[in-house]
C-alpha positions, 0 to 999 in steps of 0.5 A, a space after each residue: 128703650 123703656 117703652 119696649 114692654 108698652 109697645 107689646 100692646 101694638 102687636 096685639 099681644 096680651 101682657 102687662 106693660 111692665 113686663 121685663 125686657 127679656 119677656 117683652 123682646 120675646 113677645 115682640 119677636 114672636 109677634 113679628 114671626 107672623 106675616 107682619 111689618 114693623 113700621 117705625 115712623 120718625 126713626 130719625 129722632 131715635 137715639 142710638 141705643 133704640 136703633 141698635 135694638 132695631 138692628 136686633 129685629 132686622 131679620 124680621 120685616 122692618 121699615 124705618 120711616 122719616 125725613 133724615 132717618 138715613 142720617 140716624 141709621 148711619 150712626 149705627 153701621 151694622 144697622 146701615 149695612 143691612 139696608 136694602 133700599 131707600 125709598 122716598 114717598 112722594 106726594 099722593 096723587 088724586 088717583 091714588 087716593 081711592 086706593 088709600 081708603 075705601 071711604 074715598 073710593 066712590 068720590 069723583 075725581 074732580 071732588 078728590 082734586 078739590 079736597 086735595 087743593 083745599 087741604 091735604 095738598 098731596 101730603 100723605 100724612 094729611 089724608 089719614 087725618 082727614 079720613 079719620 075726622 070724616 069717619 068720626 063725623 059720619 059716625 057721630 053726627 046724625 044724618 051727616 052729609 059729606 059736602 063742602 061745608 062739612 069738609 071745610 070744617 074738617 079741613 080747619 081742624 087739620 089746619 086753622 089757616 085753611 
């Protein structure tokens, strides 16, 4: 868990990356005392010591994500016994995209369906990546217009075979 102190930055807590673990722990717990949720993606890849550390944070809001995370959590019985519910996140429906990010709020349902069929295919992780690329294009390209040509270029960044 040598990156614990580096993770303090993600909570918006000032301090050196090389802070001792005790101090880093205090900062992390202090940051979690607010109305925050700690989301750990790819939890299934964490070694047991990291999962045990997460168990110490369990009294705070903690969400573990990743296919197979239930098997990883099962390796730490004290953590597994604290699981209230397992939730599978399915594919993102076209009607949910507008709620995902304001950038998509004004896009017609038919256009969202075309975008989804062309690249994200309902995969939740692909929508944030596409949103980021589109935002960057709109911010950095003078007079950028959101059209199929721009979207196709962005699709190729996400998946060269699109």
